[in-house]
N, C-alpha and C positions, 0 to 999 in steps of 0.2 A: 561539906561538899558543896554546897550551895552556895556558899560566899567565894569559892573559887572559881564556879561555872559561869557565876555573874560575873566575876572580875576577866576571867577570859573573854567574854562574849563584849563587854566593856571594850578589854583592850582591841578585840577584832575590828570594831565600829573605828576607834581611835587609829589605827593602823592602818585602815582602808581610807580615813581621811585623811591623814596624813600624806596618803599615796596621791589624795588628788590635788592637796598644795602643792607637791612636788610636778603634777601635771599643770598645775595653773602659771606654776614659775617659768614651765617651758616658752607659754605663749606671753609674758611680762615684756615682752619686745613690740606688743599690739597696744601694750596702753597710752602708748602716745596718742595712736589713730583713735583709741576709743574716748580719750580727753578733749581730742577736735571734735567729737562728735559729739559730747555732750556740752562743749560751748555752742555749737550749730543748734543744738535743741534748745539751751536758754536763750539764745537768743530772739527765737520765735515762742519761749516759753509764756510772756506776757499775753501775745495774741491768743494763742492756743488756750492759755487758762481762762480768760475774757469768754471765748468760745464754750468753754465746758462748764464754767458757772451759769451761762445763759442757757447751755444746755440743761444744767439740772431744774434752772429755773422753769423753763420752757415743760419740763418732766412733772414738776412737782404737783401741778393742779390735775393730772391727769393720773396719779398715781392713786390707788385703789384704797376705799377705807379699811383700816387696820383691821374693823371688825372681819373683812373677806378673808381673813386668815381663818375662821372660825370651820367653816367646810371642810378645810386640810384637814385641820386638829381631828374631829369628829371623825372623818376616816380614818386618820392613822390610831385613832384609839381603838375604833370598831376592828380594825386588822387585827390589834394586841389582843382585844377582850373578847371577840366573837366566838372562836374557836373552844375558849374556857368556858366562857359562863353562860352562852344564849349559842349553843354549836351546831343544833337542828333549825333554829332560824336564820343563824348566820350561814351555813350551807346551802340554803335553797334560795337565800334572798341578798347575798353580796352582790348578784351583777347588777340588781335594780338599787341598791343601796348606793355602790359607786356610781351609777349613770346618773340618778336623782342630783346626789352631792356636785357631781361635776358637772351638769346642766345648770346650778344654780348658780354659779363662778360664772360660766359662759354668760346667760342672760346679763349679767349683771355687767361683765364688759360690751356684750352688745348693746343694750339699751339704756345704762346709765352712764359710762363710760364712751360710750359710742367707738369703742376701739376693737374692730374686727381685727388689725392685724395682730394682734397679740393671741386671738382666738386662733387664727390660721397657722401661725407659726408653730403653735403649742402644737396643734393636728398634725402638722408636717413633721415633728419631733416625733411624736407618738405613731403614725405611720411609719417611718425609718424604724424604729424602736424595735416595733412588732412584727414587722419584716425580716428584721434580722432573726429574732427571735425563733420568731414561728420556723422558717426555713432551717435554719440549724436544728430545731428540733426535729423537725421531721426527715433532714436528711440523717441525722444523727443516730435516730430511731430505727434505719434500715441498716446499722452496720452491728455487728455481731464481735465483740473481744471478748474471748475465753481463755481466762489463765486459770489452769488445773493444777495451781498450786495453794500449798498451806498458808494462811494467812499467818503473816509475821510481822512484829515493827518494822523490820529493815523492809520488807517488801512492800507494807504500806507507804513508809519514805519514800521510797524509790518510786511509786505511782505517783506521790505528790510533786516530789521534784522534777518528774517526766511532765505533767501537768502544769507545773509553774513554767517551764520553760516552751510548751507546745501552745500555752496561751498566746505567747507573742506571734504566733504565726496564724491561729484559727479564731483567736480574742477569746476572752475566758468565757463565751456563753459556748462557742464551738469546744474547746477542750472540757466544759463541763458536761456538759451534754453527750460528748464521745465517751469520758470516763465514770461517770457516775455509775451508771448501771455494774460496769465490770467490777468497781470498785467493794459493791455492797453486796453483790455475789458473791467476792472471793472473802468476806469478814461475814457472810451470813450467819456462820456458827459462833460469833464474838460479836455479832453488832451490838453497837452502843450510839449514842447521840452523839457523843463527842467526837467519833470518826468523820460523820458528817460535818460538823459543825468546823472541826479544823481543814474539810477539803472544799466549804465553801470560802474561810479564810484564804486558802494556799492559792488553788486551782480557779476560781471563780471571781476572786479579786484582785490580790496582791501579787501574783503570780505574771499578771498582764502590763507589768508598767514600763516594758523597754522599748513598745513601738506604739506605732499609732493604730494598728490594729488590733491590740492588747486590748483596750478600755476606750470606749466612746469618749468620753474627755479628752484625751489624747489625740484621736481621733481629730474633734472638732479645732483643736490647736493647730493641728496639720494644714488642714481646711484653711484655715487664718494664716499661714505662712510660717510655721514651726518646721524647721528641715527636718525631714522623717526620721534622721540616723542622731539628732541632737537628744533625743531621751534615754537613747540607750548611752550615749558618751556621759551623759551627766545624773542618769540614774541608777545606773547597773551598780554601784561603789555602795549605793544605798538600799537595792534591792537585795544584793547577794546575802549580807549579814542579816537583815530583816527576814526573808526567806529561812535563812538557815535556824536563827534563833524559834521561829516559831517553829520548825518543823522538830526541834532539838525537844522543845517544850510537849510536843506531840509526842516523841518517842518515849520521853520518860513518863508519860500517861499510859501511852499502848502497851509497853512492855508489861504494866502490872494487871492487861485484860488477858487473862488465859483463856479464856471461852471455854467451849464444849471439848471435854478431853477424849471424847469416843474416837477411838481408832478408826481412822479412814486412811483408804490409799489414793496417793495422788499420781499421776504420770508425768505432771511438770511440764504439760506442753502448754503453749499457747497458740490457740486458734482463732483466725479470722476470716469473716465472712462479709459479703456486701461491698466489694472495692466499686463496684457502680456508682456508689454513693458518695464516696470520695472525690468523684466528678462531680457530684453536686457541691459538695463544702467546697471546691475551688472555685467552682462558681460562683458561689455565696460571697466569699472573700474577695475574688476580683473585682464582683459587683460594686462592694463598698465604695472602690475607686471612681466609679462611673458617677461622676460629680460634677456640674457645670464649674464649681470653683476650682476641680481638678483638671479637667480634660474642656477644652472649649467647647471642641462639637457636640459634646451632650447637650440635649434642648433641656431649656426649662420649663416646666409646665405651669409656673405659676399664675394664677395664685392657685392652681388644684394643689391639694395637700401632700401628693406622691408624684415620683420624679421616674425615669427610666431605671434607675437602680431600684424601687420598690417593687417595679413591674415584674422586673426580673426575679426579685426573691420571691415574691408572692407565685409567681408561674413555677419555682422551683419545689415551693411547698406542694402545688398541685401535682407537678411531675412525681416527687418522691412520694406522695401518698398513694397515689398509683401504680408506681413501678416495683415500690419496695418488696424485698422479700417477705412472703406473710411467715414464712418459720421463722425467721429472724425476730420479725414483731411480736411473735409470740413469745420469745426466747425472752425478749426485751422487756416483755408484759406491757407493750408498747400503748398508752392510752392519751387520748387527745387533753381529757380534762387539766393537768399541768399547765397547757398552752391555754385553754380557755379561762382558767383561774387568774393566771397574769394578764391576758387580753384584757377581761373585765375590771379588775383591780388597778391596773396601770391606767386606764382610761381615764379611772376620779381621779387619780393619785397627779397625773400630769395636767390634769384642768385646774384641780383645787388650788395646785401647788403655784399657779399663775402669781396671784397676789403674794405670796409670801416671798418668792424669788424678787418680784417687781421692787418690792419694799428693803429686800437684802440690800441688791442692787444698788438702790439708791444712797441709802447708808454706808455701803463700803465706799462709794466714788465720793461722798463728801466727806469720808474720816479717811480717805485714800492717803493722804499723806502723813498722817500720823500713823501708819500702820507698819511693823518691823514684819521682816521675812517669819518668824515664828509666829507673830500674829496671824499673819496670810496662813502660816500651816495648820493653827488651829481652828481657825476660821471656816478655810475650805475643809476641812476634814471632818470637822463636825457637823457641820450642816449636811454633806455629802452624804452623809450616814444615815438622816432622814429624808431627804429632797434628792431628787436625781441629781447625779455628780456631773452629769455633763452639763447642764445650764450652772449650775454652782459652778464650776471651773469657770466657764466664759466670765460668769459677774465677778468673781475675785479677780482672774485675769485682767480686767476691764481696769478695776480699781489699780490695780498695782503699776499699771502701765500707765496711769492716770497721774502718780508721784511724779512721772518723767514726761508729761504734756505729751502725751502719746495716745494715738487713736487704735483701738483693737480691728477697725474694721479697715486700716490700711496696711497692709503687706508689708511696704516700705518701712511703717512704724516698727510692725512686729519683728523684721530683722532686725531692727535697729536696738530692740529692747532686748534682744538675746544675745546683743554686744555690750550694752548699758551695765547691767547687773541680773546675771542670770539667778542668782538665788532666789529671787523670786519666784521667777517661773519656774525652777527646780522645785522649792516649797510646796507651790500650788499644784502640780501637776504629780507629786511624791503624792498628796494630802489625798486628792480627789482619788486617786486608782485607792490606795492604801485604807482610806477610812471606810470605805463603801462596803467594807465587811463587817461592821459594828454592828448591823441591823439583815433581818430580812429582806426589806425593801431598799436597801444601800443602793444594791446594782440589779438589773434584770435576772439574771441566772441564779442569785440568791433564792428567791422565791420559787423558782423553776426546780432547783433541785430539792429543795424543802418539797414543795408537790410531788414529786417523784417520789422520794424515800418513803413519802406517808401512804400515796396510793400502792406502795409495796409490803405496806404492813408495817412500817418504821415509825414509832412514834418521837416525834421531835419536841424538843422544847418549846415553851410558846413564845411570843415577840419579846416578853420583858423577861423572861427564864433566859433566851437566848444571850439578851445584854446583862445582866447580872451575873450568870454563872459562866459566859466564856468571853464576851467581848471586855468587858469590867476588867477582870482579872489577869486576861493574856493579853488583849491587844494593848489596851491602854498604855501599860508599864512598857511594852515594846515601842509604841509610838513616843514616850515620853524619853526614850532611850537616844530614839531618832534626833528627837526635836534637839536635845542636849549636845547631842555631837556634832548634828550638822545646822542647825538652823537657830541655836540660842545666841 
């Protein structure tokens, strides 16, 4: 029976791939034009390659010492082992540890490399990251969704599918914060860790692969010049079977969970309160696009690490905190500890990962000509699982564009890259979003969901247990299938 299911799923992927090939044939008449673009590109390739080589040589002496990766590795290991082996110490001192390790990296860049640009750039990314997460966290905390229905595998599947869809409109963070509380309340009599893990897989990560709003890496690509609807057009036939396969795996696991057999009456009603907080969510999503790269009228506050977007989102934090219905907050067991934990840990993660990202970027650009679409898929993906997937996405996108002597900082070159060979852009985009589900730190909402459910008294697997019990046996086989069908 299991073999038949696997064959069916594999056939589904093949059919969707074939459908894509048919679609590709419809635009075959553009090949001549694309060939002309390539010829023009090749004409200036020598000059651009010379410039690229010169840039690499210029940057090489500024590369950090490889030993500066140690603070990031130490922080990662402590995040993984602290809650297990020295819980009391970690719970009380993780903010200090994160800040100290991050400060070591910042001082190294400031005093040794004399590179304040990397520090300011990372600070801007951090404030953008935490402004979005905090505003969505506080806005969604004042929304109550109460589903008085018996928890069943089909109901859970429906919630996960709904979350995967809306993640593309309010982001994976917005969808996660909106649905995680009602999801755990519905399943409170049959709660197991796998329920939350699959929620992270689908709602917090893979679901948001169809629009730039869905996940930060895609939004950065949009800012660089990738068309807004490109992602939907080129990723939906990879997104759909991947979501369905993982949900099918979830269903076969969930159907065995009998839960508490105590008789209980259900009204079947769905109750919603906190409509004004939906306005806050709308303001947050609109603010995402208030960027000097998207709207020319938006002021640029550089070198300050925050802009108008972050000011608006932090204002929503204060507004939502002051005006949200207290009864709803109480029902949701709202607590600021999850966002506090994310804020402290990720300030260290963002800082300590600067050397790792720069070393990876350098090697990716040096080896870019030798890398295939499949290599970009796995490299981008596996590193997105342990590094912030947004800068990882940009680094490998830059390397892929370098194969064609194109510059990621030129919107004209980015538009050309979309025509020259979109399989590389497709592989990098899919991997950056999908592989964010591999670990708790692969994407911002992962850690926040973990923190919320643990505050609700649900014991979650440790960092390593999450990887070897769920990511390796569930996600990696699915991603191998995606690679074989679309990028091999």
